[in-house]
Jmol script that loads the backbone (N, CA, C; Angstrom):
load data "model"
ATOM      1  N   MET A   1      84.827 109.173 125.278  1.00  0.00           N
ATOM      2  CA  MET A   1      84.508 109.063 123.864  1.00  0.00           C
ATOM      3  C   MET A   1      85.747 108.663 123.003  1.00  0.00           C
ATOM      4  N   ILE A   2      86.901 109.282 123.300  1.00  0.00           N
ATOM      5  CA  ILE A   2      88.095 108.965 122.571  1.00  0.00           C
ATOM      6  C   ILE A   2      88.491 107.537 122.809  1.00  0.00           C
ATOM      7  N   ALA A   3      88.475 107.140 124.061  1.00  0.00           N
ATOM      8  CA  ALA A   3      88.750 105.674 124.376  1.00  0.00           C
ATOM      9  C   ALA A   3      87.844 104.708 123.660  1.00  0.00           C
ATOM     10  N   ARG A   4      86.598 105.007 123.614  1.00  0.00           N
ATOM     11  CA  ARG A   4      85.645 104.122 122.905  1.00  0.00           C
ATOM     12  C   ARG A   4      85.994 104.084 121.421  1.00  0.00           C
ATOM     13  N   ILE A   5      86.375 105.159 120.783  1.00  0.00           N
ATOM     14  CA  ILE A   5      86.619 105.202 119.359  1.00  0.00           C
ATOM     15  C   ILE A   5      87.926 104.497 119.088  1.00  0.00           C
ATOM     16  N   PHE A   6      88.948 104.776 119.789  1.00  0.00           N
ATOM     17  CA  PHE A   6      90.340 104.345 119.444  1.00  0.00           C
ATOM     18  C   PHE A   6      90.905 103.196 120.264  1.00  0.00           C
ATOM     19  N   LEU A   7      90.398 102.932 121.428  1.00  0.00           N
ATOM     20  CA  LEU A   7      91.032 101.952 122.318  1.00  0.00           C
ATOM     21  C   LEU A   7      90.205 100.716 122.665  1.00  0.00           C
ATOM     22  N   ASP A   8      88.863 100.784 122.667  1.00  0.00           N
ATOM     23  CA  ASP A   8      88.065  99.678 123.120  1.00  0.00           C
ATOM     24  C   ASP A   8      88.274  98.436 122.235  1.00  0.00           C
ATOM     25  N   HIS A   9      88.116  98.598 120.901  1.00  0.00           N
ATOM     26  CA  HIS A   9      88.263  97.449 120.081  1.00  0.00           C
ATOM     27  C   HIS A   9      89.647  96.802 120.113  1.00  0.00           C
ATOM     28  N   PRO A  10      90.741  97.562 119.949  1.00  0.00           N
ATOM     29  CA  PRO A  10      92.067  96.973 120.065  1.00  0.00           C
ATOM     30  C   PRO A  10      92.272  96.209 121.402  1.00  0.00           C
ATOM     31  N   ALA A  11      91.716  96.693 122.453  1.00  0.00           N
ATOM     32  CA  ALA A  11      91.864  96.024 123.742  1.00  0.00           C
ATOM     33  C   ALA A  11      91.105  94.746 123.755  1.00  0.00           C
ATOM     34  N   LYS A  12      89.990  94.612 123.018  1.00  0.00           N
ATOM     35  CA  LYS A  12      89.228  93.391 122.908  1.00  0.00           C
ATOM     36  C   LYS A  12      90.029  92.286 122.268  1.00  0.00           C
ATOM     37  N   VAL A  13      90.950  92.576 121.376  1.00  0.00           N
ATOM     38  CA  VAL A  13      91.843  91.628 120.803  1.00  0.00           C
ATOM     39  C   VAL A  13      93.250  91.669 121.330  1.00  0.00           C
ATOM     40  N   ASP A  14      93.377  92.260 122.544  1.00  0.00           N
ATOM     41  CA  ASP A  14      94.582  92.218 123.318  1.00  0.00           C
ATOM     42  C   ASP A  14      95.769  92.916 122.580  1.00  0.00           C
ATOM     43  N   GLU A  15      95.469  94.056 121.991  1.00  0.00           N
ATOM     44  CA  GLU A  15      96.435  94.889 121.292  1.00  0.00           C
ATOM     45  C   GLU A  15      96.414  96.302 121.727  1.00  0.00           C
ATOM     46  N   THR A  16      97.442  97.031 121.537  1.00  0.00           N
ATOM     47  CA  THR A  16      97.441  98.483 121.737  1.00  0.00           C
ATOM     48  C   THR A  16      96.831  99.106 120.477  1.00  0.00           C
ATOM     49  N   PHE A  17      96.645 100.401 120.483  1.00  0.00           N
ATOM     50  CA  PHE A  17      96.118 101.113 119.260  1.00  0.00           C
ATOM     51  C   PHE A  17      97.130 100.928 118.153  1.00  0.00           C
ATOM     52  N   LEU A  18      98.409 101.159 118.419  1.00  0.00           N
ATOM     53  CA  LEU A  18      99.426 101.086 117.384  1.00  0.00           C
ATOM     54  C   LEU A  18      99.608  99.644 116.839  1.00  0.00           C
ATOM     55  N   GLU A  19      99.570  98.670 117.713  1.00  0.00           N
ATOM     56  CA  GLU A  19      99.636  97.301 117.304  1.00  0.00           C
ATOM     57  C   GLU A  19      98.461  96.972 116.339  1.00  0.00           C
ATOM     58  N   HIS A  20      97.253  97.423 116.773  1.00  0.00           N
ATOM     59  CA  HIS A  20      96.090  97.092 115.968  1.00  0.00           C
ATOM     60  C   HIS A  20      96.171  97.876 114.615  1.00  0.00           C
ATOM     61  N   MET A  21      96.650  99.072 114.661  1.00  0.00           N
ATOM     62  CA  MET A  21      96.827  99.813 113.394  1.00  0.00           C
ATOM     63  C   MET A  21      97.752  99.086 112.454  1.00  0.00           C
ATOM     64  N   ALA A  22      98.905  98.591 112.954  1.00  0.00           N
ATOM     65  CA  ALA A  22      99.842  97.919 112.108  1.00  0.00           C
ATOM     66  C   ALA A  22      99.219  96.618 111.567  1.00  0.00           C
ATOM     67  N   PHE A  23      98.470  95.916 112.381  1.00  0.00           N
ATOM     68  CA  PHE A  23      97.789  94.664 111.918  1.00  0.00           C
ATOM     69  C   PHE A  23      96.800  95.000 110.774  1.00  0.00           C
ATOM     70  N   ALA A  24      95.985  96.021 111.011  1.00  0.00           N
ATOM     71  CA  ALA A  24      94.927  96.415 110.040  1.00  0.00           C
ATOM     72  C   ALA A  24      95.563  96.957 108.742  1.00  0.00           C
ATOM     73  N   LEU A  25      96.650  97.661 108.829  1.00  0.00           N
ATOM     74  CA  LEU A  25      97.300  98.162 107.629  1.00  0.00           C
ATOM     75  C   LEU A  25      97.942  97.011 106.794  1.00  0.00           C
ATOM     76  N   LYS A  26      98.527  96.025 107.503  1.00  0.00           N
ATOM     77  CA  LYS A  26      99.067  94.855 106.789  1.00  0.00           C
ATOM     78  C   LYS A  26      97.920  94.007 106.174  1.00  0.00           C
ATOM     79  N   PHE A  27      96.833  93.919 106.951  1.00  0.00           N
ATOM     80  CA  PHE A  27      95.690  93.217 106.406  1.00  0.00           C
ATOM     81  C   PHE A  27      95.154  93.888 105.130  1.00  0.00           C
ATOM     82  N   SER A  28      95.054  95.194 105.149  1.00  0.00           N
ATOM     83  CA  SER A  28      94.617  95.966 104.032  1.00  0.00           C
ATOM     84  C   SER A  28      95.507  95.749 102.782  1.00  0.00           C
ATOM     85  N   ALA A  29      96.825  95.777 103.065  1.00  0.00           N
ATOM     86  CA  ALA A  29      97.798  95.616 101.992  1.00  0.00           C
ATOM     87  C   ALA A  29      97.645  94.219 101.369  1.00  0.00           C
ATOM     88  N   LEU A  30      97.423  93.253 102.187  1.00  0.00           N
ATOM     89  CA  LEU A  30      97.239  91.910 101.678  1.00  0.00           C
ATOM     90  C   LEU A  30      95.963  91.759 100.878  1.00  0.00           C
ATOM     91  N   LEU A  31      94.921  92.469 101.275  1.00  0.00           N
ATOM     92  CA  LEU A  31      93.666  92.482 100.567  1.00  0.00           C
ATOM     93  C   LEU A  31      93.877  93.124  99.136  1.00  0.00           C
ATOM     94  N   PHE A  32      94.621  94.240  99.121  1.00  0.00           N
ATOM     95  CA  PHE A  32      94.949  94.865  97.843  1.00  0.00           C
ATOM     96  C   PHE A  32      95.691  93.919  97.005  1.00  0.00           C
ATOM     97  N   MET A  33      96.663  93.165  97.517  1.00  0.00           N
ATOM     98  CA  MET A  33      97.420  92.223  96.724  1.00  0.00           C
ATOM     99  C   MET A  33      96.478  91.122  96.149  1.00  0.00           C
ATOM    100  N   ALA A  34      95.564  90.658  96.987  1.00  0.00           N
ATOM    101  CA  ALA A  34      94.602  89.656  96.562  1.00  0.00           C
ATOM    102  C   ALA A  34      93.741  90.211  95.436  1.00  0.00           C
ATOM    103  N   ALA A  35      93.261  91.415  95.597  1.00  0.00           N
ATOM    104  CA  ALA A  35      92.474  92.087  94.536  1.00  0.00           C
ATOM    105  C   ALA A  35      93.242  92.187  93.256  1.00  0.00           C
ATOM    106  N   GLY A  36      94.504  92.574  93.310  1.00  0.00           N
ATOM    107  CA  GLY A  36      95.370  92.663  92.168  1.00  0.00           C
ATOM    108  C   GLY A  36      95.568  91.328  91.477  1.00  0.00           C
ATOM    109  N   ALA A  37      95.755  90.254  92.278  1.00  0.00           N
ATOM    110  CA  ALA A  37      95.933  88.925  91.683  1.00  0.00           C
ATOM    111  C   ALA A  37      94.662  88.470  91.019  1.00  0.00           C
ATOM    112  N   ALA A  38      93.499  88.762  91.619  1.00  0.00           N
ATOM    113  CA  ALA A  38      92.226  88.385  91.033  1.00  0.00           C
ATOM    114  C   ALA A  38      91.975  89.189  89.671  1.00  0.00           C
ATOM    115  N   LEU A  39      92.416  90.422  89.675  1.00  0.00           N
ATOM    116  CA  LEU A  39      92.334  91.215  88.425  1.00  0.00           C
ATOM    117  C   LEU A  39      93.218  90.633  87.306  1.00  0.00           C
ATOM    118  N   VAL A  40      94.421  90.267  87.672  1.00  0.00           N
ATOM    119  CA  VAL A  40      95.302  89.670  86.693  1.00  0.00           C
ATOM    120  C   VAL A  40      94.674  88.405  86.192  1.00  0.00           C
ATOM    121  N   HIS A  41      94.180  87.561  87.102  1.00  0.00           N
ATOM    122  CA  HIS A  41      93.559  86.321  86.771  1.00  0.00           C
ATOM    123  C   HIS A  41      92.320  86.433  85.858  1.00  0.00           C
ATOM    124  N   ALA A  42      91.606  87.523  86.048  1.00  0.00           N
ATOM    125  CA  ALA A  42      90.470  87.782  85.227  1.00  0.00           C
ATOM    126  C   ALA A  42      90.782  87.976  83.737  1.00  0.00           C
ATOM    127  N   PHE A  43      91.912  88.562  83.494  1.00  0.00           N
ATOM    128  CA  PHE A  43      92.365  88.840  82.101  1.00  0.00           C
ATOM    129  C   PHE A  43      93.221  87.675  81.566  1.00  0.00           C
ATOM    130  N   VAL A  44      93.988  87.046  82.406  1.00  0.00           N
ATOM    131  CA  VAL A  44      94.867  85.918  81.963  1.00  0.00           C
ATOM    132  C   VAL A  44      94.686  84.749  82.936  1.00  0.00           C
ATOM    133  N   PRO A  45      93.698  83.943  82.627  1.00  0.00           N
ATOM    134  CA  PRO A  45      93.290  82.913  83.612  1.00  0.00           C
ATOM    135  C   PRO A  45      94.354  81.927  84.065  1.00  0.00           C
ATOM    136  N   CYS A  46      95.405  81.758  83.231  1.00  0.00           N
ATOM    137  CA  CYS A  46      96.459  80.806  83.697  1.00  0.00           C
ATOM    138  C   CYS A  46      97.400  81.460  84.739  1.00  0.00           C
ATOM    139  N   LEU A  47      97.280  82.760  84.983  1.00  0.00           N
ATOM    140  CA  LEU A  47      98.101  83.408  85.963  1.00  0.00           C
ATOM    141  C   LEU A  47      97.375  83.600  87.282  1.00  0.00           C
ATOM    142  N   CYS A  48      98.075  83.517  88.382  1.00  0.00           N
ATOM    143  CA  CYS A  48      97.539  83.794  89.714  1.00  0.00           C
ATOM    144  C   CYS A  48      96.291  82.955  89.999  1.00  0.00           C
ATOM    145  N   GLU A  49      96.368  81.721  89.642  1.00  0.00           N
ATOM    146  CA  GLU A  49      95.185  80.852  89.753  1.00  0.00           C
ATOM    147  C   GLU A  49      94.722  80.666  91.224  1.00  0.00           C
ATOM    148  N   LYS A  50      95.661  80.585  92.123  1.00  0.00           N
ATOM    149  CA  LYS A  50      95.293  80.385  93.558  1.00  0.00           C
ATOM    150  C   LYS A  50      95.777  81.445  94.435  1.00  0.00           C
ATOM    151  N   THR A  51      96.343  82.565  93.890  1.00  0.00           N
ATOM    152  CA  THR A  51      96.939  83.561  94.690  1.00  0.00           C
ATOM    153  C   THR A  51      95.950  84.325  95.622  1.00  0.00           C
ATOM    154  N   ALA A  52      94.877  84.798  95.045  1.00  0.00           N
ATOM    155  CA  ALA A  52      93.875  85.548  95.850  1.00  0.00           C
ATOM    156  C   ALA A  52      93.263  84.650  96.843  1.00  0.00           C
ATOM    157  N   SER A  53      92.848  83.444  96.512  1.00  0.00           N
ATOM    158  CA  SER A  53      92.212  82.605  97.526  1.00  0.00           C
ATOM    159  C   SER A  53      93.223  82.162  98.619  1.00  0.00           C
ATOM    160  N   GLY A  54      94.456  82.025  98.244  1.00  0.00           N
ATOM    161  CA  GLY A  54      95.464  81.704  99.253  1.00  0.00           C
ATOM    162  C   GLY A  54      95.630  82.796 100.283  1.00  0.00           C
ATOM    163  N   ILE A  55      95.678  84.101  99.782  1.00  0.00           N
ATOM    164  CA  ILE A  55      95.840  85.189 100.651  1.00  0.00           C
ATOM    165  C   ILE A  55      94.634  85.322 101.593  1.00  0.00           C
ATOM    166  N   ILE A  56      93.436  85.120 100.962  1.00  0.00           N
ATOM    167  CA  ILE A  56      92.237  85.290 101.815  1.00  0.00           C
ATOM    168  C   ILE A  56      92.163  84.153 102.874  1.00  0.00           C
ATOM    169  N   LYS A  57      92.596  82.924 102.529  1.00  0.00           N
ATOM    170  CA  LYS A  57      92.632  81.869 103.466  1.00  0.00           C
ATOM    171  C   LYS A  57      93.576  82.261 104.644  1.00  0.00           C
ATOM    172  N   THR A  58      94.720  82.743 104.305  1.00  0.00           N
ATOM    173  CA  THR A  58      95.732  83.156 105.341  1.00  0.00           C
ATOM    174  C   THR A  58      95.152  84.249 106.228  1.00  0.00           C
ATOM    175  N   LEU A  59      94.484  85.222 105.667  1.00  0.00           N
ATOM    176  CA  LEU A  59      93.893  86.279 106.444  1.00  0.00           C
ATOM    177  C   LEU A  59      92.828  85.765 107.354  1.00  0.00           C
ATOM    178  N   TYR A  60      91.998  84.843 106.861  1.00  0.00           N
ATOM    179  CA  TYR A  60      90.891  84.211 107.670  1.00  0.00           C
ATOM    180  C   TYR A  60      91.537  83.469 108.849  1.00  0.00           C
ATOM    181  N   GLU A  61      92.528  82.718 108.571  1.00  0.00           N
ATOM    182  CA  GLU A  61      93.238  82.007 109.708  1.00  0.00           C
ATOM    183  C   GLU A  61      93.806  82.915 110.739  1.00  0.00           C
ATOM    184  N   ARG A  62      94.389  84.045 110.313  1.00  0.00           N
ATOM    185  CA  ARG A  62      94.938  84.973 111.292  1.00  0.00           C
ATOM    186  C   ARG A  62      93.892  85.712 112.153  1.00  0.00           C
ATOM    187  N   THR A  63      92.644  85.843 111.609  1.00  0.00           N
ATOM    188  CA  THR A  63      91.634  86.584 112.324  1.00  0.00           C
ATOM    189  C   THR A  63      90.568  85.760 112.952  1.00  0.00           C
ATOM    190  N   HIS A  64      90.466  84.507 112.646  1.00  0.00           N
ATOM    191  CA  HIS A  64      89.332  83.644 113.056  1.00  0.00           C
ATOM    192  C   HIS A  64      89.125  83.609 114.591  1.00  0.00           C
ATOM    193  N   ASN A  65      90.128  83.558 115.332  1.00  0.00           N
ATOM    194  CA  ASN A  65      89.971  83.453 116.804  1.00  0.00           C
ATOM    195  C   ASN A  65      90.323  84.690 117.578  1.00  0.00           C
ATOM    196  N   ARG A  66      90.342  85.797 116.905  1.00  0.00           N
ATOM    197  CA  ARG A  66      90.648  87.075 117.603  1.00  0.00           C
ATOM    198  C   ARG A  66      89.402  87.537 118.352  1.00  0.00           C
ATOM    199  N   GLY A  67      89.592  88.138 119.482  1.00  0.00           N
ATOM    200  CA  GLY A  67      88.586  88.772 120.275  1.00  0.00           C
ATOM    201  C   GLY A  67      87.270  88.785 119.635  1.00  0.00           C
TER     202      GLY A  67
END
end "model"
wireframe off; spacefill off
backbone 0.3
color backbone group
C-alpha cells in the first residue's frame, strides 16, 4: 500500500520519491508565479502581458513526454 501511494507514480516517470517531490514543488511554485502574474495583469493590463502564458508553456514542455 505504501509503495503504491508514494513510489509507483514517481517510478513511472523514472524518478525517486524525493526527486518527484522536488519536481512537483518547483512546478507548484511556478504555477503560483503564473497565477500572480495573471492577477497583476488583470488589474494593470500593460504589465505581465505574456508572463503567465510563458510559464505555462514552459511547464507543458517539461511534462509533455513524461511517463
